[in-house]
MARNUFI-541140 format. One line per 3 residues: number of its first residue (from 1); their letters; for each residue x, y, z of N, C-alpha, C, CB. Coordinates in steps of 0.1 Angstrom, whole numbers. Glycine has a CB too. Layout:
% MARNUFI-541140
NUM = a = X:Y:Z:X:Y:Z:X:Y:Z:X:Y:Z | ...
This chain:
% MARNUFI-541140
1 = xxx = 25:176:-12:41:173:-23:42:161:-14:59:187:-24 | 50:153:-28:54:135:-27:63:136:-28:51:124:-35 | 71:123:-20:85:119:-21:90:113:-33:88:111:-10
4 = xxx = 100:110:-35:104:106:-45:99:87:-45:120:113:-45 | 98:83:-33:89:69:-24:75:68:-30:86:72:-4 | 68:80:-33:55:83:-30:52:83:-47:52:97:-19
7 = xxx = 58:92:-53:61:93:-69:66:79:-77:74:105:-71 | 69:68:-69:74:58:-75:60:50:-75:88:52:-69 | 58:47:-63:41:41:-59:32:45:-70:35:48:-45
10 = xxx = 29:56:-70:19:61:-78:23:60:-97:17:78:-72 | 34:63:-97:36:60:-111:34:40:-116:53:66:-115 | 38:34:-110:39:19:-106:23:19:-108:45:13:-89
13 = xxx = 12:25:-105:-1:21:-102:-6:26:-112:-9:25:-89 | -2:39:-118:-9:47:-129:-2:36:-145:-3:69:-128 | 6:27:-142:7:19:-153:-3:7:-151:22:15:-155
16 = xxx = -8:3:-141:-17:-10:-143:-29:-6:-146:-17:-19:-132 | -40:-18:-152:-48:-13:-154:-55:-13:-140:-52:-18:-164 | -68:-7:-137:-76:-1:-129:-79:-18:-115:-92:7:-141
19 = xxx = -77:-14:-108:-79:-23:-99:-69:-33:-93:-89:-30:-105 | -55:-33:-102:-43:-41:-100:-37:-36:-91:-35:-42:-109 | -30:-46:-85:-23:-39:-75:-6:-42:-69:-32:-41:-65
22 = xxx = 2:-37:-60:18:-37:-66:22:-44:-55:27:-23:-69 | 34:-51:-55:41:-52:-45:49:-44:-39:46:-58:-46 | 52:-39:-26:62:-30:-18:75:-33:-25:63:-33:0
25 = xxx = 80:-44:-27:92:-49:-30:97:-44:-46:91:-64:-29 | 87:-43:-52:87:-41:-65:88:-20:-63:72:-50:-74 | 87:-16:-59:86:-3:-55:101:-2:-49:74:0:-45
28 = xxx = 110:-8:-38:117:-7:-36:135:-9:-45:113:-13:-28 | 124:-20:-51:140:-25:-65:140:-13:-73:136:-41:-78 | 125:-11:-78:128:5:-90:135:18:-83:110:12:-96
31 = xxx = 136:17:-70:143:29:-63:157:27:-61:137:32:-49 | 163:15:-56:178:14:-54:174:-6:-54:185:24:-35 | 177:-10:-66:176:-22:-71:186:-31:-64:176:-22:-86
34 = xxx = 201:-26:-56:211:-37:-51:211:-31:-31:231:-36:-62 | 203:-23:-31:197:-21:-17:182:-20:-14:202:-11:-12 | 171:-25:-18:159:-25:-23:156:-30:-4:157:-36:-38
37 = xxx = 159:-38:1:156:-47:13:158:-34:25:169:-63:14 | 166:-23:24:167:-14:36:157:-3:32:182:-7:38 | 148:-4:20:138:8:17:127:5:21:136:12:4
40 = xxx = 123:-7:24:114:-15:26:99:-10:37:123:-26:32 | 105:-7:48:104:3:60:94:15:55:122:10:65 | 105:25:45:101:36:37:91:37:29:108:40:30
43 = xxx = 94:22:23:81:23:12:70:26:22:77:6:3 | 65:11:33:56:9:33:51:20:43:54:-5:34 | 60:32:53:54:45:57:51:55:44:64:53:67
46 = xxx = 56:53:32:51:61:26:39:56:20:59:65:18 | 35:43:16:19:37:10:8:42:23:19:14:8 | 13:42:38:4:46:47:-4:58:44:11:48:58
49 = xxx = 10:68:41:8:86:40:-1:88:25:28:97:38 | 1:75:19:-7:78:7:-23:76:8:-2:70:-3 | -20:63:17:-37:60:21:-42:69:28:-40:49:29
52 = xxx = -32:71:40:-43:84:44:-47:96:37:-37:92:54 | -43:102:28:-46:109:16:-56:106:11:-39:108:7 | -59:94:7:-72:88:0:-67:82:-16:-86:102:-2
55 = xxx = -55:89:-15:-47:82:-32:-47:64:-34:-23:88:-33 | -43:57:-20:-41:44:-23:-47:37:-11:-25:40:-26 | -50:22:-14:-56:17:-7:-43:3:-3:-70:16:-13
58 = xxx = -42:-1:7:-33:-9:13:-44:-23:16:-24:-2:27 | -40:-31:7:-44:-47:11:-40:-55:15:-47:-53:5 | -47:-66:21:-42:-76:27:-53:-86:23:-39:-74:44
61 = xxx = -48:-100:22:-56:-109:14:-67:-101:2:-65:-117:25 | -62:-95:-1:-68:-85:-12:-84:-79:-11:-68:-93:-26 | -84:-76:5:-93:-67:9:-85:-53:16:-103:-75:18
64 = xxx = -95:-42:12:-88:-33:21:-84:-35:35:-94:-24:22 | -75:-27:39:-76:-29:55:-72:-12:61:-63:-43:62 | -71:-13:73:-69:-2:78:-57:1:78:-74:0:88
67 = xxx = -52:11:73:-37:17:72:-31:21:88:-38:32:61 | -39:21:93:-30:26:109:-26:10:114:-44:36:125 | -31:2:113:-35:-8:121:-27:-26:113:-55:-7:122
70 = xxx = -28:-24:101:-24:-37:95:-10:-44:100:-23:-34:79 | -8:-53:97:3:-64:102:6:-74:88:-4:-75:115 | 18:-74:84:25:-88:78:26:-82:65:17:-104:78
73 = xxx = 21:-89:53:27:-92:37:12:-82:35:29:-114:29 | 17:-70:25:3:-64:19:11:-58:7:-7:-52:29 | -5:-56:-2:-3:-47:-14:-6:-35:-15:-8:-50:-24
76 = xxx = -5:-27:-26:-12:-13:-25:-15:-11:-41:-2:1:-18 | -29:-8:-41:-36:-5:-48:-44:11:-48:-42:-15:-47 | -48:19:-63:-50:30:-64:-64:25:-57:-48:39:-77
79 = xxx = -71:38:-53:-87:39:-44:-94:36:-52:-94:51:-36 | -100:28:-51:-118:27:-63:-126:28:-53:-125:10:-73 | -139:34:-64:-148:36:-62:-156:23:-53:-152:40:-75
82 = xxx = -162:27:-42:-165:18:-33:-157:10:-23:-170:10:-39 | -142:12:-22:-136:12:-11:-141:20:1:-125:15:-15 | -135:14:13:-138:23:23:-132:34:27:-138:19:31
85 = xxx = -140:42:33:-128:58:33:-127:55:49:-137:80:26 | -134:45:59:-134:51:70:-135:33:78:-148:65:72 | -124:30:88:-122:18:90:-126:14:105:-108:15:87
88 = xxx = -136:27:111:-142:20:123:-147:10:127:-147:25:128 | -157:7:116:-165:0:118:-170:-12:109:-173:7:121 | -167:-7:93:-167:-14:85:-160:-25:78:-167:-8:80
91 = xxx = -149:-24:85:-137:-34:81:-129:-35:91:-128:-29:70 | -129:-53:94:-118:-57:107:-107:-56:104:-119:-69:112 | -100:-52:117:-83:-45:115:-78:-60:116:-74:-33:130
94 = xxx = -66:-59:110:-60:-68:107:-59:-81:119:-49:-61:102 | -66:-94:119:-61:-101:130:-50:-107:132:-67:-108:132 | -48:-108:151:-32:-115:148:-34:-129:145:-21:-115:163
97 = xxx = -21:-133:140:-22:-146:132:-24:-153:120:-27:-151:134 | -36:-142:118:-37:-142:99:-28:-138:93:-47:-134:91 | -17:-147:87:-8:-144:78:-11:-149:64:3:-148:82
100 = x = -4:-144:56:-4:-151:38:2:-163:42:8:-141:22
């Protein structure tokens, strides 16, 4: 079962061409335009859950990152063929100080 935030993430992604990503801020604004800042933490939590389920990937610098360890500015994209399914060895964790 998905939450309203997860539904919004998935519907926004479904409206985009394959390979395009969304900004979490736009998800929050679609749900609560007047109080979107207060939703950003919830959007992040729901995006991480969708990434764990294999429905989306979290991007930093336009590259998939470990949804359990990323920090900073991120985007959300539908999982594509060839995206990593495990982050044990093949994708480095987000490096401290590596901000956008």
